[in-house]
C-alpha positions as CSV (number, residue, x, y, z in Angstrom):
1,M,-31.1,5.2,76.8
2,A,-30.2,7.1,73.7
3,T,-32.8,8.7,71.4
4,T,-32.0,9.5,67.8
5,T,-34.3,11.4,65.5
6,F,-33.9,11.1,61.7
7,R,-35.3,12.9,58.7
8,N,-39.1,12.4,58.2
9,N,-39.6,12.2,62.0
10,M,-38.4,8.6,62.4
11,V,-37.3,8.2,66.1
12,I,-35.3,5.4,67.5
13,T,-35.2,5.0,71.3
14,G,-32.9,2.4,72.7
15,D,-30.6,0.0,70.8
16,L,-30.8,-0.7,67.1
17,E,-28.7,-3.3,65.4
18,V,-28.5,-3.1,61.6
19,Q,-27.1,-6.0,59.6
20,G,-26.4,-5.2,55.9
21,Q,-27.8,-2.2,54.3
22,I,-31.2,-0.5,54.7
23,T,-32.5,1.4,51.7
24,G,-35.7,3.4,51.5
25,G,-38.8,2.6,49.5
26,G,-40.1,4.5,46.5
27,A,-37.6,3.3,44.0
28,L,-40.5,1.9,41.9
29,A,-42.7,4.5,40.3
30,A,-46.2,3.5,39.1
31,G,-47.2,4.5,35.6
32,S,-49.9,7.2,35.1
33,G,-52.5,4.5,34.3
34,I,-52.4,3.3,37.9
35,A,-51.1,6.2,40.0
36,G,-53.8,8.2,41.7
37,V,-56.5,5.5,41.5
38,G,-54.9,2.2,42.3
39,T,-52.7,3.0,45.3
40,I,-49.3,1.7,46.0
41,H,-49.3,1.9,49.8
42,G,-45.7,1.0,50.2
43,V,-42.6,-0.1,48.5
44,S,-39.7,-1.3,50.5
45,I,-36.4,-2.4,49.2
46,T,-34.0,-3.9,51.7
47,R,-30.7,-5.8,51.6
48,N,-29.8,-8.7,53.8
49,G,-26.4,-9.8,52.9
50,T,-26.4,-10.3,49.1
51,V,-30.2,-10.7,48.8
52,I,-32.3,-7.7,47.9
53,E,-36.0,-7.9,48.9
54,T,-38.5,-5.7,47.1
55,K,-42.0,-5.6,48.6
56,I,-45.0,-3.8,46.9
57,L,-48.3,-3.3,48.7
58,L,-51.0,-2.4,46.1
59,D,-54.7,-1.4,46.6
60,I,-56.5,-2.1,43.4
61,T,-59.7,-0.3,44.4
62,G,-60.8,1.9,41.5
63,L,-58.8,0.2,38.8
64,N,-60.6,-1.4,36.0
65,C,-60.5,-5.0,34.7
66,G,-60.8,-5.4,30.9
67,G,-63.5,-7.3,29.1
68,T,-61.3,-10.1,27.8
69,A,-59.0,-12.6,29.5
70,G,-55.4,-11.3,29.2
71,D,-56.4,-7.6,29.3
72,I,-54.2,-5.1,31.3
73,I,-55.7,-3.8,34.6
74,G,-55.5,-0.1,35.2
75,V,-57.4,3.2,35.2
76,D,-60.3,2.9,32.7
77,G,-59.0,3.6,29.2
78,Q,-55.6,4.9,30.3
79,A,-52.1,4.0,29.1
80,N,-49.0,3.4,31.2
81,C,-50.7,1.0,33.5
82,H,-47.5,-0.6,35.0
83,I,-46.8,-0.9,38.7
84,G,-43.1,0.0,38.3
85,Q,-39.9,-0.9,36.6
86,I,-37.5,-3.5,37.9
87,T,-33.8,-2.7,37.5
88,T,-30.9,-4.9,38.5
89,A,-29.1,-1.8,40.0
90,V,-32.0,-1.3,42.5
91,N,-33.8,-4.7,42.8
92,G,-31.0,-7.1,41.9
93,A,-31.4,-9.9,39.4
94,I,-34.7,-11.4,40.4
95,F,-34.5,-15.1,41.2
96,A,-37.7,-15.7,43.3
97,G,-40.9,-14.1,44.3
98,Y,-44.6,-14.4,45.0
99,M,-47.9,-12.5,45.0
100,R,-50.2,-12.7,48.0
101,C,-53.9,-11.7,48.4
102,L,-54.4,-9.5,51.5
103,E,-57.9,-8.4,50.6
104,V,-60.1,-10.3,48.2
105,P,-60.7,-8.5,44.9
106,A,-64.3,-7.5,44.4
107,G,-66.1,-5.9,41.4
108,G,-63.5,-6.9,38.8
109,D,-62.1,-10.3,38.0
110,E,-60.7,-12.2,41.1
111,D,-58.3,-14.0,38.7
112,I,-55.4,-11.6,38.6
113,D,-52.1,-12.6,37.0
114,L,-48.7,-10.8,37.2
115,Y,-46.7,-10.1,34.0
116,A,-43.5,-8.3,33.1
117,A,-43.1,-6.4,29.8
118,D,-40.4,-4.5,28.1
119,E,-42.7,-1.5,27.4
120,S,-44.1,1.0,29.9
121,T,-47.0,2.0,27.7
122,G,-49.5,-0.9,28.3
123,T,-53.1,0.4,28.2
124,E,-56.0,-0.8,30.3
125,D,-58.4,-3.1,28.5
126,A,-55.6,-3.9,25.9
127,A,-54.2,-7.4,25.5
128,I,-50.9,-7.9,27.4
129,T,-49.8,-9.9,24.4
130,G,-49.5,-6.6,22.4
131,L,-46.3,-6.0,24.5
132,A,-43.1,-8.0,24.7
133,E,-44.3,-9.8,27.8
134,T,-43.7,-12.7,30.2
135,Q,-46.3,-14.2,32.5
136,L,-44.8,-14.3,36.0
137,C,-47.7,-16.1,37.7
138,N,-51.1,-17.5,36.9
139,S,-53.1,-17.0,40.1
140,G,-56.5,-18.4,39.4
141,D,-59.3,-16.9,41.5
142,L,-57.7,-15.2,44.5
143,S,-59.0,-15.7,48.0
144,L,-57.8,-14.2,51.3
145,G,-54.3,-15.4,52.0
146,T,-53.7,-17.0,48.6
147,T,-50.0,-17.0,47.8
148,V,-48.9,-17.6,44.3
149,V,-45.2,-18.4,43.7
150,L,-43.7,-16.8,40.6
151,T,-42.7,-19.3,37.9
152,A,-40.8,-16.7,35.8
153,F,-39.0,-13.5,36.8
154,P,-38.8,-10.0,35.4
155,A,-35.6,-9.1,33.6
156,D,-33.6,-5.9,34.1
157,G,-35.6,-3.0,32.8
158,Q,-39.0,-4.7,32.6
159,Y,-42.2,-3.2,33.9
160,L,-44.7,-5.1,36.1
161,Y,-48.4,-5.4,35.1
162,L,-51.6,-6.8,36.6
163,V,-53.7,-8.7,34.0
164,C,-57.2,-10.2,34.1
165,G,-57.2,-13.9,34.0
166,T,-60.8,-14.1,32.8
167,A,-63.3,-11.6,31.2
168,T,-65.0,-9.3,33.8
169,A,-65.2,-5.7,32.5
170,A,-65.8,-3.8,35.8
171,P,-64.0,-1.6,38.3
172,Y,-62.6,-3.1,41.5
173,S,-64.4,-2.0,44.7
174,A,-61.9,-3.8,46.9
175,G,-58.6,-5.8,46.7
176,K,-55.1,-5.6,48.2
177,L,-52.1,-7.5,46.9
178,E,-48.6,-7.9,48.1
179,I,-45.9,-8.6,45.6
180,V,-42.5,-9.7,46.9
181,L,-39.4,-10.1,44.7
182,Y,-36.0,-11.5,45.7
183,G,-32.8,-10.5,43.8
184,V,-29.1,-10.6,44.0
C-alpha cells in the first residue's frame, strides 16, 4: 500500500481515484466587514467534468443584523461586508445554487436573504438597495435544515451579501449557513 504526503500534511494511504480537476479552497476572500467576526469556516471549489461547485460554510456568530428589512448583515457599523467575489474564471458562470441552514440563527433576524451586488463596499445596517444589487434568494425564517434554492444568480465580478429579511437590530449569538453555487 502506497502512502503519499502532500503539502499541508495531507496524507493519502491506499488508492485514490481523481476524476476531473481538484482545486483548493480560499479563492473567495471575505470583506473586512465580515472577516474576523463572522467566520468563513471553509470554501471549496471543485470541478467535476464541466461543472464547478463552490461551497461556502459561514458562521454568522458576532455579525450584526440591521434595524430595517433589507439592511446588510456584517460587523457593527463596518463597510465591506461581502462574503466574497464570484468570478467566472474561478467559479464558472453560475447557473444554479442554494443556501442551507446548518445552525439556526439566534439573536439577530432569522430571515436572512442572499444578494449579489456590483460593489464590494456595502456597509452593515445600510440598505442593500443602495448598491447595484440582485436578490438571489428570499429565505423567510430559517430553521434547521431549511434549504432555499436560488431564483437568480450572481454575475461575473459580483460580491455576495447576507441581508436582513425583517427588522431585528441585534448581534447574532449563533447561526451557520452553507451556500453552494454551480457554474460552468
